[in-house]
C-alpha positions in Angstrom: -21.6 -6.2 -19.1 -24.4 -7.3 -16.7 -25.7 -9.8 -19.2 -22.2 -11.3 -19.8 -21.7 -11.7 -16.1 -25.1 -13.2 -15.7 -24.2 -15.8 -18.2 -20.8 -16.3 -16.7 -22.4 -16.8 -13.2 -24.8 -19.4 -14.5 -22.1 -21.2 -16.5 -19.7 -21.4 -13.5 -22.6 -22.5 -11.3 -23.6 -25.2 -13.8 -20.0 -26.3 -14.5 -18.9 -26.0 -10.9 -16.7 -29.2 -10.9 -14.8 -28.1 -14.0 -14.3 -24.6 -12.8 -13.1 -25.7 -9.4 -10.8 -28.3 -11.0 -9.3 -25.6 -13.3 -8.6 -23.3 -10.3 -7.0 -26.2 -8.4 -4.8 -26.8 -11.3 -3.8 -23.2 -11.4 -3.0 -23.3 -7.6 -1.0 -26.5 -8.1 0.9 -24.9 -11.0 1.9 -21.7 -9.3 2.5 -23.5 -6.0 5.0 -25.8 -7.7 6.6 -22.8 -9.5 6.9 -20.8 -6.3 8.5 -23.8 -4.5 11.2 -23.9 -7.1 11.7 -20.1 -7.5 14.7 -18.7 -5.8 14.9 -15.0 -6.6 16.5 -12.2 -4.6 14.9 -9.1 -3.3 16.1 -5.5 -3.7 15.1 -2.7 -1.3 17.5 -0.2 -2.8 15.9 2.9 -4.3 16.6 3.5 -7.9 15.5 6.8 -9.4 16.7 7.1 -13.0 17.4 10.7 -14.1 18.6 12.0 -10.8 22.1 13.1 -10.0 22.4 10.5 -7.1 21.6 7.7 -9.5 23.9 9.0 -12.2 26.8 9.1 -9.7 26.0 5.6 -8.5 26.0 4.3 -12.0 29.3 6.1 -12.7 30.9 4.6 -9.6 29.8 1.1 -10.5 31.4 1.4 -14.0 34.5 3.4 -13.2 35.1 2.8 -9.5 33.9 -0.8 -8.8 36.1 -1.3 -5.8 34.0 1.1 -3.7 30.9 -1.1 -4.2 28.6 1.9 -4.5 25.4 -0.3 -4.6 26.6 -2.5 -1.8 25.2 -2.6 1.7 27.1 -0.9 4.4 27.5 -1.1 8.2 29.0 1.3 10.8 30.6 -0.5 13.7 31.1 2.0 16.6 33.5 1.5 19.4 33.3 3.4 22.7 35.9 3.1 25.5 34.9 2.6 29.1 34.4 5.8 31.2 37.7 7.6 31.9 39.6 5.6 29.2 40.5 6.1 25.6 40.9 4.0 22.4 44.1 5.7 21.2 46.7 3.4 23.0 47.2 0.3 25.0 44.9 -2.8 25.1 41.8 -0.9 23.9 43.5 0.2 20.7 44.9 -3.3 20.1 41.4 -4.8 20.6 39.8 -2.3 18.1 42.5 -3.2 15.5 41.8 -6.9 16.1 38.1 -6.4 15.7 38.6 -4.4 12.5 40.7 -7.2 11.1 37.9 -9.7 12.0 35.4 -7.4 10.1 37.6 -7.6 7.0 37.4 -11.4 7.1 33.6 -11.5 7.6 31.5 -13.0 4.7 30.6 -10.8 1.7 32.6 -7.8 3.0 34.3 -5.8 0.3 36.4 -3.5 2.5 36.7 -2.0 5.9 37.9 1.5 6.7 40.3 1.3 9.6 39.4 4.1 12.1 43.1 4.8 12.9 44.0 5.3 9.2 40.9 7.2 8.2 40.6 9.9 10.9 37.6 8.1 12.4 38.6 8.6 16.1 36.9 11.3 18.0 38.9 14.3 19.4 38.5 13.0 22.9 39.9 9.6 21.8 36.9 7.8 23.4 34.9 6.9 20.3 35.9 5.4 16.9 34.0 3.8 14.1 34.8 1.5 11.2 32.9 1.7 7.9 32.1 -1.7 6.4 31.1 -2.1 2.8 29.6 -5.2 1.4 29.9 -6.8 -2.1 26.1 -7.3 -2.3 23.1 -5.1 -1.8 21.1 -4.8 1.4 18.5 -7.4 0.4 21.2 -10.0 -0.3 22.9 -9.7 3.1 22.0 -13.0 4.8 21.2 -13.8 8.4 24.6 -15.5 8.6 26.3 -12.2 7.5 24.5 -10.3 10.2 25.3 -13.0 12.8 29.0 -12.5 12.0 28.7 -8.8 12.8 26.9 -9.6 16.0 29.6 -12.1 17.1 32.4 -9.5 16.4 30.5 -6.9 18.5 30.1 -9.4 21.3 33.9 -10.0 21.3 34.4 -6.3 21.8 31.8 -6.2 24.6 33.6 -9.1 26.3 36.9 -7.1 26.1 35.3 -4.1 28.0 34.4 -2.0 25.0 30.8 -0.8 24.1 30.3 -1.9 20.5 27.2 -0.9 18.5 26.3 -1.2 14.9 24.1 0.6 12.3 23.7 0.8 8.6 21.7 -0.9 5.8 23.4 -4.3 6.3 21.5 -4.7 9.6 18.1 -4.3 8.0 16.5 -7.7 7.8 14.0 -8.6 5.1 10.3 -7.9 5.9 8.7 -10.9 7.5 5.0 -11.8 8.0 4.1 -11.0 11.6 1.0 -13.1 12.0 -1.2 -10.0 12.2 -3.0 -11.1 9.1 -4.2 -14.2 11.1 -5.8 -11.9 13.7 -7.5 -10.0 10.9 -8.8 -13.3 9.4 -10.3 -14.4 12.7 -12.1 -11.1 13.2 -13.3 -11.3 9.6 -14.7 -14.8 10.3 -16.5 -13.5 13.4 -18.0 -10.5 11.5 -19.1 -12.7 8.6 -20.7 -15.2 11.0 -22.6 -12.4 12.7 -23.6 -10.8 9.4 -25.0 -14.0 7.8 -25.8 -16.0 10.9 -24.4 -19.0 9.0 -21.0 -20.7 9.1 -21.4 -21.9 5.5 -22.2 -18.4 4.3 -19.4 -16.9 6.4 -16.9 -19.5 5.2 -17.3 -19.0 1.5 -15.8 -15.4 1.4 -12.9 -16.6 3.6 -12.3 -19.7 1.5 -12.2 -17.6 -1.7 -10.0 -14.9 -0.1 -7.4 -17.5 1.2 -7.4 -19.3 -2.1 -6.9 -16.1 -4.1 -4.2 -14.7 -1.9 -2.2 -18.0 -2.1 -2.4 -17.9 -5.9 -1.4 -14.3 -6.0 1.6 -14.7 -3.6 2.9 -17.8 -5.3 2.7 -15.9 -8.7 4.6 -13.0 -7.2 7.2 -15.4 -5.9 7.7 -16.8 -9.4 8.1 -13.3 -10.9 10.6 -12.6 -8.2 12.8 -15.3 -9.5 13.3 -13.3 -12.7 13.0 -9.7 -11.5 14.4 -8.2 -8.3 11.6 -6.9 -6.1 11.3 -5.2 -2.8 11.0 -7.5 0.3 7.9 -5.5 1.3 6.1 -6.3 -2.0 4.5 -9.6 -0.8 3.5 -8.2 2.5 1.6 -5.3 1.0 0.1 -7.5 -1.7 -1.1 -9.8 1.0 -2.6 -6.9 3.0 -4.6 -5.5 0.1 -5.5 -8.7 -1.7 -6.8 -10.3 1.5 -9.0 -7.3 2.4 -10.6 -6.8 -1.0 -11.0 -10.5 -1.7 -13.1 -11.0 1.4 -15.1 -7.8 0.6 -15.8 -8.7 -3.0 -16.9 -12.2 -2.1 -19.1 -10.8 0.8 -21.0 -8.5 -1.6 -21.7 -11.3 -4.1 -22.7 -13.9 -1.5 -25.0 -11.3 0.1 -26.7 -10.6 -3.2 -27.0 -14.4 -3.9 -28.7 -14.9 -0.6 -31.1 -12.0 -1.4 -32.0 -13.6 -4.7 -32.6 -17.0 -3.0 -34.8 -15.3 -0.4 -36.8 -13.8 -3.2 -37.6 -17.3 -4.5 -35.1 -17.6 -7.3 -33.8 -21.0 -8.4 -30.1 -21.3 -7.2 -28.5 -21.2 -10.7 -30.6 -18.1 -11.7 -29.7 -16.5 -8.3 -26.0 -17.0 -9.0 -26.4 -15.4 -12.4 -28.3 -12.5 -11.0 -25.8 -12.0 -8.2 -23.0 -11.8 -10.7 -24.9 -9.6 -13.1 -25.6 -7.0 -10.3 -23.2 -7.2 -7.4 -20.6 -8.8 -9.7 -20.7 -5.8 -12.0 -20.0 -3.5 -9.1 -17.2 -5.8 -8.0 -15.6 -5.8 -11.5 -15.9 -2.0 -11.8 -14.5 -1.4 -8.3 -11.7 -3.9 -8.8 -10.7 -2.3 -12.1 -10.6 1.1 -10.4 -8.3 -0.1 -7.6 -6.1 -1.8 -10.2 -5.7 1.3 -12.3 -4.9 3.5 -9.3 -2.3 1.0 -8.0 -0.7 0.3 -11.4 -0.5 4.1 -11.9 2.1 4.3 -9.2 4.6 2.8 -11.7 4.6 6.1 -13.7 6.4 7.9 -10.9 9.6 6.1 -11.8 10.7 4.7 -8.4 11.4 0.9 -8.5 10.1 0.2 -5.0 6.8 2.0 -5.6 6.4 0.3 -9.0 6.9 -3.2 -7.4 4.4 -2.5 -4.6 1.8 -1.0 -6.9 2.0 -3.7 -9.6 2.0 -6.6 -7.1 -0.9 -5.1 -5.2 -2.8 -4.5 -8.4 -2.2 -8.1 -9.4 -3.5 -9.5 -6.1 -6.7 -7.4 -6.6 -7.0 -8.8 -10.1 -6.8 -12.3 -8.8 -9.4 -11.5 -6.1 -11.8 -10.2 -8.8 -11.3 -13.2 -11.1 -11.9 -15.6 -8.3 -15.0 -13.7 -7.1 -16.4 -13.9 -10.7 -15.6 -17.5 -11.5 -14.7 -19.7 -8.5 -17.2 -18.1 -6.1 -20.3 -18.9 -8.2 -18.9 -22.4 -8.7 -18.6 -22.9 -4.9 -22.1 -21.4 -4.6 -23.2 -24.3 -6.8 -21.9 -26.8 -4.3 -23.7 -24.9 -1.5 -27.0 -24.3 -3.2 -29.9 -23.2 -1.1 -28.2 -24.6 2.0 -26.4 -21.2 2.3 -29.6 -19.8 3.7 -29.5 -22.1 6.7 -27.8 -20.9 9.9 -27.7 -21.7 13.5 -26.6 -18.3 14.6 -29.5 -16.3 13.2 -31.3 -14.3 15.9 -35.0 -13.9 16.0 -34.7 -10.4 14.6 -32.6 -11.7 11.6 -35.3 -14.3 10.8 -38.1 -11.7 11.2 -36.3 -9.3 8.8 -35.8 -12.1 6.3 -39.5 -12.9 6.5 -40.5 -9.3 6.3 -42.3 -9.4 9.7 -39.9 -7.5 11.9 -41.5 -5.0 14.3 -39.0 -2.3 13.4 -36.5 -1.4 10.7 -32.8 -2.3 10.7 -30.2 0.0 12.3 -29.0 1.0 8.9 -32.5 2.2 7.8 -33.0 4.0 11.1 -29.6 5.7 10.7 -30.5 6.7 7.1 -33.8 8.2 8.2 -32.0 10.1 10.9 -29.5 11.5 8.5 -32.1 12.5 5.9 -34.0 14.4 8.7 -30.9 16.4 9.6 -28.8 16.5 6.5 -27.3 20.0 6.8 -26.2 19.6 10.5 -24.6 16.2 9.9 -22.9 17.4 6.7 -21.3 20.3 8.7 -20.3 17.9 11.5 -18.7 15.4 9.1 -16.7 18.1 7.3 -15.6 19.6 10.7 -14.4 16.3 12.0 -12.4 15.5 8.8 -10.9 18.9 8.5 -9.8 18.8 12.1 -8.2 15.4 11.6 -6.4 16.8 8.6 -4.7 19.7 10.4 -1.5 17.7 11.2 -0.9 17.3 7.4 0.2 21.0 7.4 3.4 19.9 9.3 4.0 16.7 7.5 7.8 16.0 7.0 8.7 13.3 4.4 11.9 11.3 4.7 13.1 7.7 4.6 13.8 5.9 7.8 17.3 5.8 9.1 19.0 4.6 12.3 18.0 7.8 14.1 14.4 6.6 14.0 15.2 3.2 15.3 13.8 2.1 18.7 15.7 3.5 21.7 17.9 0.9 23.1 18.4 -0.9 19.8 22.0 -1.4 18.6 21.3 0.9 15.5 20.0 3.7 17.7 22.9 3.4 20.2 25.4 3.5 17.3 23.6 6.6 15.8 23.6 8.4 19.2 27.2 7.4 20.0 28.5 8.7 16.6 26.5 12.0 17.1 28.1 12.4 20.6 31.6 11.7 19.4 31.7 13.4 16.0 28.5 15.3 15.4 25.2 14.2 13.8 26.4 14.6 10.2 28.7 11.5 10.6 25.6 9.4 10.5 24.9 10.5 6.9 28.1 11.4 5.1 27.8 12.7 1.5 29.6 10.9 -1.2 31.1 13.4 -3.6 32.1 12.2 -7.1 34.3 14.2 -9.4 34.0 13.0 -12.9 37.2 14.3 -14.5 37.2 12.0 -17.5 37.1 15.1 -19.8 39.1 17.4 -17.6 42.6 18.6 -18.5 44.0 18.0 -15.0 41.9 15.5 -12.9 44.0 16.0 -9.7 43.6 19.8 -9.9 39.9 19.4 -10.4 39.6 17.1 -7.4 41.5 19.6 -5.2 39.3 22.5 -6.5 36.2 20.5 -5.5 37.6 19.9 -2.0 38.2 23.6 -1.7 34.7 24.4 -2.8 33.2 21.9 -0.3 35.3 23.2 2.6 34.0 26.7 2.0 30.3 25.7 2.4 29.2 26.7 5.9 27.3 23.5 6.9 30.1 21.1 5.8 31.9 19.9 8.9 34.8 18.2 7.1 36.0 16.9 3.8 38.2 13.9 3.2 41.1 13.9 0.7 40.3 12.7 -2.8 40.8 9.1 -3.7 41.1 8.2 -7.4 40.1 5.1 -9.4 42.7 3.1 -11.2 42.3 5.2 -14.3 43.0 8.3 -12.4 40.0 10.2 -13.9 37.3 9.7 -11.3 37.8 11.0 -7.8 35.9 10.2 -4.6 35.6 12.5 -1.6 33.5 12.3 1.6 31.8 15.4 3.0 30.4 15.3 6.5 27.4 17.6 7.0 27.0 19.6 10.2 23.4 18.4 10.7 21.6 15.1 10.9 20.8 13.1 7.7 17.1 13.9 7.5 17.3 17.5 8.7 16.2 20.4 6.5 19.8 21.8 6.8 21.2 18.7 5.2 18.6 18.9 2.4 19.7 22.5 1.8 23.3 21.5 1.9 22.9 19.0 -0.9 21.2 21.6 -3.0 24.0 24.1 -2.3 26.7 21.6 -3.4 24.9 20.9 -6.6 24.4 24.6 -7.3 28.3 24.8 -7.6 28.4 22.2 -10.4 27.9 24.5 -13.4 30.6 26.9 -12.3 32.9 24.0 -11.4 32.4 22.3 -14.7 33.1 25.6 -16.5 36.4 26.2 -14.6 37.8 22.6 -14.4 36.0 20.6 -17.2 34.9 18.1 -14.6 31.4 17.3 -13.1 30.7 17.6 -9.4 28.1 14.9 -8.3 26.6 14.2 -4.9 25.3 10.8 -4.0 25.3 8.3 -1.1 22.5 7.1 1.1 21.7 10.5 2.4 21.6 12.3 -1.0 19.7 9.4 -2.5 17.0 9.6 0.2 16.7 13.3 -0.3 16.2 12.8 -4.0 13.6 10.1 -3.5 11.7 12.3 -1.0 11.9 15.2 -3.4 10.7 13.3 -6.4 7.8 11.8 -4.4 6.9 15.2 -3.0 6.8 16.8 -6.4 4.8 13.9 -7.9 2.2 14.0 -5.0 -0.1 16.8 -6.3 0.0 15.7 -10.0 -0.8 12.1 -9.0 -3.6 13.3 -6.8 -5.0 15.4 -9.7 -4.9 12.4 -12.0 -6.7 10.2 -9.4 -9.4 12.8 -8.8 -10.0 13.3 -12.5 -10.2 9.5 -12.9 -12.7 9.4 -10.1 -14.9 12.0 -11.7 -14.9 10.3 -15.1 -15.5 6.8 -13.8 -18.3 7.8 -11.5 -19.9 9.8 -14.3 -20.0 6.6 -16.3 -21.4 4.6 -13.5 -24.0 6.9 -12.1 -24.8 9.0 -15.2 -24.7 12.2 -13.1 -22.6 15.3 -12.7 -23.1 16.1 -9.0 -22.7 12.5 -7.6 -19.1 12.2 -9.0 -18.2 15.7 -7.7 -19.6 14.7 -4.3 -17.6 11.5 -4.4 -14.4 13.2 -5.4 -14.7 15.8 -2.6 -15.4 13.0 -0.1 -12.3 11.1 -1.3 -10.2 14.2 -0.8 -11.5 14.7 2.7 -10.8 11.0 3.4 -7.2 11.2 2.1 -6.2 14.4 4.0 -7.9 13.2 7.2 -6.1 9.8 7.0 -2.7 11.4 6.4 -3.4 13.7 9.3 -4.0 10.7 11.6 -0.7 9.1 10.4 1.2 12.3 11.0 -0.3 12.7 14.5 0.7 9.2 15.4 4.1 8.6 13.7 5.5 12.2 13.5 3.9 13.9 16.5 3.9 10.7 18.7 0.2 10.8 19.7 -0.9 7.4 21.1 2.2 5.9 19.4 2.8 3.4 22.3 -0.6 1.8 21.7 0.6 0.5 18.3 4.2 -0.3 19.3 5.9 2.9 17.9 8.6 3.9 20.3 10.2 6.7 18.3 8.5 9.6 16.5 10.0 10.2 13.0 9.2 11.8 9.7 6.6 10.1 7.5 8.0 7.5 5.1 8.3 9.3 1.8 6.4 6.8 -0.3 3.4 6.6 2.1 1.3 9.6 1.0 1.4 8.8 -2.7 0.7 5.1 -2.0 -2.2 6.0 0.3 -3.7 8.2 -2.4 -3.9 5.3 -4.8 -5.2 2.8 -2.3 -7.7 5.1 -0.5 -9.1 6.1 -3.9 -9.8 2.5 -4.8 -11.3 1.7 -1.4 -13.5 4.8 -1.5 -14.7 3.9 -4.9 -15.6 0.4 -3.6 -18.0 1.7 -0.9 -19.3 4.5 -3.2 -20.3 2.0 -5.9 -21.7 -0.6 -3.6 -23.9 1.8 -1.6 -24.9 4.4 -4.2 -25.7 1.9 -7.0 -28.5 0.7 -4.7 -29.8 4.3 -4.3 -29.7 4.8 -8.1 -31.4 1.4 -8.6 -34.3 2.5 -6.4 -34.5 6.0 -7.9 -34.6 4.6 -11.5 -37.5 2.4 -10.3 -39.5 5.5 -9.3 -38.6 6.1 -5.7 -38.4 9.6 -4.4 -34.8 10.8 -3.7 -35.0 10.5 0.0 -36.7 7.1 -0.1 -34.0 6.0 -2.6 -31.4 6.9 -0.1 -33.2 5.0 2.7 -33.7 2.0 0.4 -30.0 2.0 -0.5 -29.2 1.7 3.2 -31.9 -1.0 3.7 -30.2 -3.2 1.1 -26.5 -2.2 1.5 -25.8 -0.7 5.0 -25.4 -4.1 6.8 -23.1 -5.5 4.1 -21.0 -2.3 3.7 -20.6 -2.1 7.5 -19.4 -5.7 7.7 -17.1 -5.1 4.8 -15.6 -2.1 6.4 -15.1 -3.8 9.8 -13.4 -6.7 8.0 -11.0 -4.4 6.1 -10.2 -2.4 9.2 -9.4 -5.7 11.0 -7.2 -7.0 8.3 -5.3 -3.7 7.9 -5.0 -3.2 11.7 -3.4 -6.6 12.0 -0.4 -5.3 10.1 0.4 -2.9 12.9 2.2 -5.9 14.5 4.8 -5.8 11.7 8.2 -4.4 12.7 8.8 -2.7 9.4 8.0 1.1 9.7 6.6 1.3 6.2 4.3 -1.7 6.7 3.2 -0.5 10.1 2.4 3.0 8.9 0.5 1.7 5.8 -1.5 -0.6 8.1 -2.5 2.3 10.3 -3.2 4.5 7.4 -5.4 2.1 5.6 -7.3 1.1 8.7 -8.0 4.8 9.5 -8.9 5.4 5.8 -11.5 2.7 5.8 -12.9 3.8 9.2 -13.2 7.4 8.1 -14.4 6.8 4.5 -16.9 4.1 5.3 -18.5 5.5 8.4 -18.1 9.2 8.2 -18.0 9.9 4.4 -20.1 7.1 2.8 -22.5 6.3 5.6 -23.1 9.9 6.8 -21.8 12.6 4.4 -23.1 10.9 1.3 -26.7 10.4 2.4 -26.7 14.0 3.8 -25.5 15.4 0.5 -27.9 13.2 -1.6 -30.8 14.4 0.5 -29.9 18.1 0.1 -29.4 17.6 -3.7 -32.7 15.7 -4.2 -33.5 15.0 -7.8 -30.6 17.3 -8.9 -28.2 14.6 -7.8 -29.2 12.4 -10.8 -29.3 15.2 -13.4 -27.2 14.8 -16.6 -27.3 17.0 -19.7 -28.9 15.2 -22.6 -26.0 15.7 -24.9 -23.7 14.1 -22.3 -26.1 11.3 -21.7 -25.9 10.5 -25.4 -22.1 10.6 -25.5 -21.4 8.5 -22.4 -21.4 4.7 -22.9 -23.9 2.9 -20.6 -21.9 0.5 -18.4 -25.0 -0.5 -16.4 -23.3 -1.4 -13.2 -26.6 -1.8 -11.4 -27.8 -4.3 -14.0 -30.9 -2.5 -15.0 -30.9 -3.9 -18.6 -30.5 -7.4 -17.2 -33.5 -6.9 -14.9 -35.7 -5.6 -17.8 -34.8 -8.7 -19.8 -35.3 -11.2 -17.0 -38.3 -9.6 -15.4 -40.4 -8.4 -18.3 -43.3 -6.0 -17.8 -46.8 -7.3 -18.4 -48.5 -4.8 -20.8 -51.8 -6.6 -20.5 -53.4 -9.0 -18.1 -53.0 -12.0 -20.3 -49.9 -11.2 -22.2 -46.2 -11.5 -21.2 -43.6 -10.0 -23.4 -40.0 -11.1 -22.9 -37.4 -8.5 -23.9 -34.3 -10.3 -25.1 -30.9 -8.5 -25.1 -29.4 -8.5 -28.5 -26.2 -10.1 -27.4 -27.9 -13.3 -26.1 -28.0 -16.1 -28.7 -30.6 -18.9 -29.0 -28.7 -21.2 -26.7 -29.2 -18.7 -23.8 -32.9 -18.4 -24.3 -33.6 -20.6 -21.3 -31.7 -18.1 -19.1 -34.4 -15.6 -19.7 -37.3 -17.8 -18.8 -39.1 -16.8 -15.5 -37.5 -18.7 -12.7 -39.5 -21.6 -11.3 -40.1 -21.8 -7.5 -37.0 -22.8 -5.6 -36.7 -26.6 -5.4 -34.5 -28.8 -3.2 -31.0 -28.6 -4.5 -28.5 -31.4 -4.6 -25.0 -30.2 -4.4 
C-alpha cells in the first residue's frame, strides 16, 4: 500500500495540471447536476417491521383520506380572560378561522373543534387538528405563512391563537457556524506552519472536497428522498476530516523537504507514510458511518451514508488533488512570514529547548501511573450523567419557551391535559373479522378500561367498512415513561383481541412512532457498540501488530464515548450551562444521537490513534527504547495532532449556532468528543499506558504475526526500499519492492539535493 501511494503521489505531483483539470471537470459536472436537481427531503421516520409502520402502511392503502403520512398542525384557540369560546362572537370567529384553515394550501382536512369534542370543559380553550396532503418536508414556507396569517387574524379578533405540530418544522438550514470554524481553522493552520501558503492548501482542498460532496448529495436527493439534516451533517464531518487529512500530509511533505528531499520525492514519501495513515483512518470512519444503515431507520441511513461519502471524497482529494497542488507550490511551501524565531530554530535543529509536546511527553512518562489514574477519574466522572440518560424525539414540549409551538403545547395541557399533545392513533384491521363494527366497539371498550387512557373517540370506518380508526388520549405527556408503558399495554391486548374478534389492534401516530424509534435505537445501541469495539480491535491489530495496543485503544474509545454522552446529557437533559450554547429548554436526548456518536467518535478516535501511535511504532521499529519511542512520537506528531484537534473542535462547535436540536446536540457532542479523546485520551492516557507497558506493548504471538497481513501503515517497507542500508563502506545495495516495475526504477534512486523548483 505504501509503495502504491508513493507512486501515486509522485504521479499526481508530476502530472499536476492534468490531475487538477480532471478534478475541476468533476466539480463542474456535479455542480451543473446539482443546479438542475430538484428533489424533495423527507424527515419522517420509517421503521419497517414495527407495528407503527405496519399501521401507517395499512392506513395509506385502506384509509387514504386520513393522510396518515401527511404533516399535521394543531391550531389552539384561547378566549380572553373571563370569556368563553362556546357562544357569541368568539365562537363565530373560531368557526371562520377553521373554515380558512380548510382552504389553506395543501390541507387535506380540518377537524372542527365544535364537532369533534375539542373544546375544553371550561369552554375557554379549543383546538383544530389540521392534516396535510404532503409530508412534513414538503410543507413549503408559503404553507406555513398561510397558517401564520390565519393565526394573526384570530389575534386581531381578541383571541390568543398558537400553533404546533410537524407542519411548522422548517427544513434544516446552514447557520453560518461553519464559516466561523473555517476562520479558526485558518488561524490555527497559519500558526502551526507559520506560512499562509502552507495554511491555505488544507483549507483549499477541504472547501473543494466539501463542495463536490454536497453537490453529489444534492444530485442523489433528486432521485431518493433524504432527510433535510443530511447535507448539514455531511458538511460538518466532511469539512473537519478534510482539513485534518490535508494537514497531516502537508506536514509530512514539509518534513521531507526540510530533510533535503527533492519536491517530487517528498510528495511521494508524504503519501506513502502520512497518506497511508489517512487512507486507513478514512476507511475506518467510512465503515463505522456506513454501518449505521444496518439499523434499519431511514434517517440514520441517510446521515450515515452521506457522511461516509463526504469522508470518502476528502480521502480521494487528499491522495490525488493535494499532491498535485503541492506540485504547484514546490519548495515555496517552506517559506513563511509568520515563523517565530523558535520555529526557525526548531526547523534548523538549534533550539535551546524541546517543543511543548516533547516536554509534555517526558512529563507523562515520568509520572505514568498518576496521570493514568487522573485521566480515568476525569472521564468516569464526566460519564456519570449517562446513567440518567432518557432517549426521545423532540416534540413541541421541548420547544423554546415563548415560541408558538410551546405556547400551543402548554395551552392544550392546561385545557385538556398533557396527553392531548400526543394522541394515539388506534387502527382496527377488521378485514378478516366476521363483524367489523362489533370488533371496533370491542376495541373501544378495551381502551376505555386501561387506566392511563383519558378518553377514546368513537370509531370512524373507511369506505370499505373494514378498517376502523379511533383516537385514544393518554393521561400523560407524549415523551413520559407512562405513555411508553401505555403503548405497550395497548399492544399487549392485541393477541386476545384478535382471538375474540378476528381483527387486529394496532397503535400508531406520531407518539407511538417516536416510541418505536427510540426503542429500536435503544436496543441496537449495545450491539452496535460491540461491533464497533470489535472492529477497532481487529483494525488496530493489523496496523500496529500488537495485542495490547488495540486493547488500550478500544478502552480509551469507550471512555471517550461515555464521557462525551455524559457531557451531552448534562447540558441538554440536565440543563447545565445550556444558556451558553443557546439551549433554552432541557429535554430528553434525541434518540439517534448516542448511536450516531458511537460511529463518529470511533472514527475520530482511530484517526488520532493512528497518526500518533504510528510514529511511536516507527521509532520503536528503528531501535528506540519504548519510552524514547513515545517521546519521539510526540516530537513528530504532537504539534500536528494538537492543531488537527483544535480545528475539528472549532468546526464542530460552529454548528452550535444551528437551530435544529439534532444538529446542535451533535455539534456539542463531537466537539466534546474530540476535546476529550485528543487531549485526555490520546495525548495523556495513551503515552502513560505505553510507558507502563514498555516492550510488552508491541508483543505479538508468532503464529498471529504470520497470519495477519502486513498493511504497513507507517511505510517501513517503502523506507527500506528508498533508503537502502550500506553493508560495506564502498557498496550500496538497493532493495527493490517486487511490485515496482522497470519504469519506476527512477523512483528508487537516492534523491538529489533540493534544487530550485519552478511551479
